[in-house]
C-alpha positions as CSV (number, residue, x, y, z in Angstrom):
1,M,106.4,84.2,131.5
2,N,106.0,87.2,129.3
3,T,107.6,86.1,126.0
4,K,108.5,88.7,123.4
5,L,106.6,88.2,120.2
6,L,109.4,89.4,118.0
7,I,113.1,88.7,118.7
8,S,116.1,89.9,116.8
9,A,118.8,87.7,115.2
10,Q,121.3,88.6,118.0
11,E,118.7,87.7,120.7
12,L,118.2,84.3,119.1
13,A,122.0,83.8,118.8
14,S,122.3,84.5,122.5
15,L,119.5,82.0,123.3
16,L,121.2,79.3,121.1
17,A,124.5,79.9,122.8
18,E,122.9,78.8,126.1
19,K,122.4,75.3,124.5
20,S,119.1,74.9,126.4
21,L,116.9,71.9,125.5
22,Q,114.0,74.3,126.3
23,T,114.7,76.4,123.2
24,V,113.5,75.0,119.9
25,V,113.9,76.8,116.6
26,I,111.5,76.0,113.8
27,D,112.2,76.7,110.2
28,T,109.0,77.0,108.1
29,R,110.7,77.3,104.7
30,S,110.7,74.6,102.0
31,P,112.5,71.4,102.8
32,E,114.9,72.2,99.8
33,D,115.8,75.6,101.3
34,Y,116.3,74.1,104.7
35,A,118.5,71.3,103.3
36,N,120.7,73.9,101.6
37,S,121.3,75.9,104.8
38,H,119.6,76.9,108.0
39,I,120.0,78.3,111.5
40,P,122.0,75.8,113.6
41,Q,119.8,73.5,115.8
42,S,116.7,74.4,113.9
43,I,114.2,71.8,112.7
44,N,112.1,72.1,109.5
45,I,108.3,72.0,109.8
46,R,106.8,73.1,106.5
47,D,103.3,71.9,107.4
48,F,102.7,75.0,109.4
49,F,102.4,76.8,106.1
50,T,101.0,74.2,103.8
51,Y,98.2,72.6,105.9
52,L,94.8,73.7,104.7
53,L,92.0,73.6,107.3
54,E,89.1,71.5,105.9
55,N,86.6,73.6,107.7
56,S,86.3,75.5,111.0
57,H,83.5,73.3,112.4
58,P,84.5,71.1,115.4
59,A,85.5,68.1,113.3
60,G,87.8,70.2,111.1
61,L,89.4,71.9,114.1
62,K,89.9,68.5,115.8
63,K,91.6,67.1,112.8
64,L,93.9,70.1,112.6
65,Q,94.8,69.8,116.3
66,E,95.5,66.0,116.1
67,Y,97.6,66.5,112.9
68,F,100.0,69.0,114.5
69,A,100.1,67.2,117.8
70,E,101.4,64.1,116.0
71,I,104.1,66.2,114.2
72,M,105.2,68.0,117.4
73,S,105.4,64.7,119.3
74,R,107.5,63.2,116.5
75,V,110.0,66.0,116.6
76,G,110.3,66.0,120.4
77,I,108.2,69.1,121.3
78,S,106.0,68.9,124.3
79,G,104.6,72.4,124.2
80,T,106.4,73.8,127.2
81,E,109.5,74.9,125.3
82,Q,110.5,78.3,124.1
83,L,109.7,78.2,120.4
84,I,111.2,80.6,117.9
85,I,109.9,80.5,114.4
86,Y,111.4,81.9,111.2
87,E,110.9,82.1,107.4
88,D,113.1,83.6,104.7
89,A,111.7,87.1,104.7
90,L,108.5,88.5,106.3
91,N,107.2,89.9,103.1
92,K,108.0,86.9,100.8
93,G,106.5,83.8,102.4
94,Y,102.9,84.9,102.7
95,G,103.3,85.2,106.5
96,Q,104.3,81.6,107.0
97,S,106.3,82.2,110.2
98,C,103.4,84.2,111.7
99,R,101.0,81.4,110.6
100,A,103.2,78.9,112.5
101,A,103.3,81.1,115.6
102,F,99.5,81.6,115.5
103,L,98.9,77.8,115.2
104,L,101.4,77.0,118.0
105,K,99.6,79.5,120.3
106,Y,96.3,78.1,119.3
107,L,97.5,74.6,120.1
108,G,98.5,75.7,123.6
109,C,102.1,76.7,123.4
110,T,102.7,79.8,125.6
111,Q,106.3,80.7,124.8
112,V,106.3,81.5,121.0
113,S,108.4,84.1,119.3
114,I,109.1,85.1,115.7
115,L,112.6,85.9,114.3
116,H,112.0,89.5,113.2
117,G,113.4,89.9,109.7
118,G,113.6,86.1,109.2
119,Y,116.5,84.1,107.8
120,R,117.7,87.1,105.9
121,A,118.2,89.1,109.1
122,W,120.2,86.2,110.5
123,L,122.4,86.2,107.4
124,K,122.7,90.0,107.4
125,A,124.0,89.7,111.0
126,G,126.8,87.4,109.8
127,L,125.6,84.6,112.1
128,P,126.5,80.9,111.4
129,T,124.5,78.5,109.3
130,T,124.6,74.8,108.8
131,D,123.2,72.0,106.7
132,E,123.3,69.5,109.6
133,V,119.9,68.2,110.8
134,P,119.7,67.9,114.6
135,K,118.6,64.6,116.1
136,R,115.7,64.8,118.5
137,E,114.0,62.2,120.6
138,S,110.2,61.9,120.3
139,S,108.0,63.2,123.1
140,I,104.3,63.7,123.8
141,F,102.8,67.0,122.8
142,R,100.1,68.2,125.2
143,L,97.2,69.9,123.4
144,H,95.5,72.8,125.1
145,P,93.5,74.4,122.3
146,N,92.7,78.1,122.7
147,A,89.4,78.4,120.8
148,D,89.2,82.2,121.5
149,M,92.0,82.9,119.1
150,M,90.2,81.6,116.0
151,V,87.1,82.9,114.3
152,T,85.0,80.2,112.8
153,T,82.9,80.4,109.7
154,P,79.6,80.6,111.7
155,E,81.1,83.4,113.8
156,M,82.2,85.3,110.6
157,L,78.7,84.8,109.1
158,Q,77.1,86.3,112.2
159,A,79.5,89.3,112.1
160,I,78.7,90.3,108.5
161,D,75.9,92.6,109.4
162,N,77.4,93.7,112.7
163,P,79.0,97.1,112.2
164,A,80.7,96.8,115.6
165,I,83.0,94.1,114.2
166,I,85.4,95.1,111.4
167,K,85.9,92.4,108.8
168,L,89.5,93.0,107.7
169,D,90.5,91.6,104.3
170,V,94.3,91.7,104.0
171,R,94.7,89.8,100.7
172,D,96.7,91.0,97.7
173,S,94.9,93.5,95.4
174,S,94.2,90.9,92.7
175,E,92.2,88.9,95.2
176,W,90.4,91.9,96.7
177,L,89.4,93.1,93.2
178,G,88.0,89.7,92.3
179,L,90.7,89.0,89.6
180,S,92.0,85.9,91.5
181,S,90.6,83.5,94.1
182,S,94.0,82.8,95.7
183,P,97.7,83.5,95.6
184,Y,98.3,80.1,93.8
185,N,96.2,80.6,90.7
186,P,93.1,82.6,89.7
187,D,90.8,79.7,89.8
188,F,92.1,77.7,92.8
189,C,88.9,78.4,94.6
190,P,85.4,78.1,93.0
191,R,84.4,81.7,93.7
192,K,86.1,85.1,93.6
193,G,85.1,88.1,95.6
194,R,85.0,89.3,99.2
195,I,83.2,88.7,102.4
196,P,80.3,91.2,102.5
197,N,81.0,94.5,104.4
198,A,84.7,93.8,104.6
199,V,87.3,96.6,104.5
200,W,90.7,96.2,102.8
201,L,94.2,96.7,104.1
202,E,96.8,94.8,102.1
203,W,99.1,93.0,104.5
204,H,102.3,94.4,102.9
205,R,101.4,97.9,104.1
206,L,102.2,97.1,107.7
207,M,105.8,96.2,106.9
208,N,108.8,98.2,105.6
209,C,108.9,96.2,102.4
210,E,111.3,98.6,100.7
211,S,114.0,97.8,103.3
212,E,116.8,95.4,102.6
213,I,115.5,93.3,105.5
214,P,111.7,93.8,105.7
215,T,110.3,94.2,109.2
216,F,107.1,95.4,110.8
217,R,106.5,99.1,110.9
218,S,106.6,101.0,114.2
219,P,103.5,100.8,116.4
220,D,102.7,104.4,115.7
221,E,102.9,103.8,111.9
222,I,100.7,100.7,112.2
223,R,98.1,102.6,114.3
224,E,98.0,105.4,111.7
225,I,97.5,103.0,108.8
226,C,94.8,101.1,110.7
227,Q,93.0,104.3,111.5
228,S,92.7,105.0,107.7
229,V,90.3,102.0,107.5
230,G,88.5,102.7,110.8
231,I,90.5,100.5,113.1
232,T,91.4,101.8,116.6
233,S,92.6,100.2,119.8
234,D,89.0,99.8,120.8
235,S,87.9,98.0,117.6
236,I,86.8,94.4,117.4
237,V,88.6,93.0,114.3
238,Y,88.2,89.7,112.5
239,I,91.1,89.3,109.9
240,Y,91.0,87.0,106.9
241,C,93.1,86.3,103.8
242,F,93.2,83.0,101.8
243,K,94.2,80.5,104.5
244,G,95.0,82.5,107.6
245,S,98.7,83.1,106.9
246,R,98.8,86.8,105.8
247,A,96.0,87.3,108.4
248,A,98.4,85.9,111.0
249,N,101.1,88.3,109.8
250,T,98.7,91.2,110.1
251,L,97.6,89.9,113.5
252,I,101.2,90.2,114.8
253,A,101.5,93.7,113.5
254,L,98.3,94.8,115.2
255,E,99.3,93.1,118.5
256,E,102.6,95.0,118.4
257,A,100.5,98.2,118.0
258,G,98.2,97.4,120.9
259,I,95.2,96.4,118.7
260,S,93.4,93.2,119.5
261,A,92.2,91.0,116.7
262,K,91.2,87.5,115.8
263,N,92.1,85.3,112.8
264,Y,89.5,83.8,110.6
265,F,91.8,80.9,109.9
266,G,89.7,79.2,107.3
267,S,89.5,82.5,105.4
268,W,88.6,82.7,101.7
269,N,89.7,79.1,101.0
270,E,86.9,77.9,103.3
271,W,84.3,80.7,102.7
272,S,84.4,80.5,98.9
273,R,83.8,76.7,98.8
274,D,80.5,76.9,100.8
275,F,78.0,78.2,98.2
276,S,75.5,78.9,101.0
277,L,77.7,81.7,102.2
278,P,77.2,85.2,100.7
279,I,80.0,86.9,98.8
280,D,80.4,90.5,97.5
281,S,81.3,90.4,93.8
282,S,80.4,93.9,92.9
283,F,83.6,95.5,91.8
């Protein structure tokens, strides 16, 4: 089945009207926001945004896989369902719905979509909300990890001096300029800087952030912006940010524009903590 990567609020409303058990909506916002109001029938899984990968070596990836397999089993998701993910607004949550979609695909789910425009688009459309939490029976989630989706630290290290691979840094300007090590606070990580030979394209640029409901720019606009940093449809692109979230947001934008890329999911949080890895701190 060819599942649309981005769906509108009206398309989601139509899916929910069918009342199919094979459609599951996942809210990635904070538990407090979810408790206040959410899309009917949706379940809250905040961990898709908060989980930090210990490392991208086999043991770290296995721990990530088992962690989410346990959560998915507990909330009654087997992996065969049509999963629709949402956050509040695409430009406010550091790409959390896109991070969730990336992780679900990495874990082996094949039917994954993102609510384009997030919860704000749902509200703008005048669609119903609730504070009721749906009851779901537990199930067994079947893991089918897709290793090709994720760049590991050894792979990124090998790519540093390979000009055929574009190392795309999509962090906020303060991180790119070495003023902060993370979105949380300046000294969250032990080192500030960049992965050597990286190019910078701030993740916000690929969205219409000035709109009332921020959405991704058109494929033509995305391709034009990408060309400004040397990225074309033929490029090999490894994207990184702080923990793979804004990178996942950028990955979605590039996919919509026909540009293939991979997510270095460990990103700066992992890279900066390994003092054997080189950094560029010449600003």
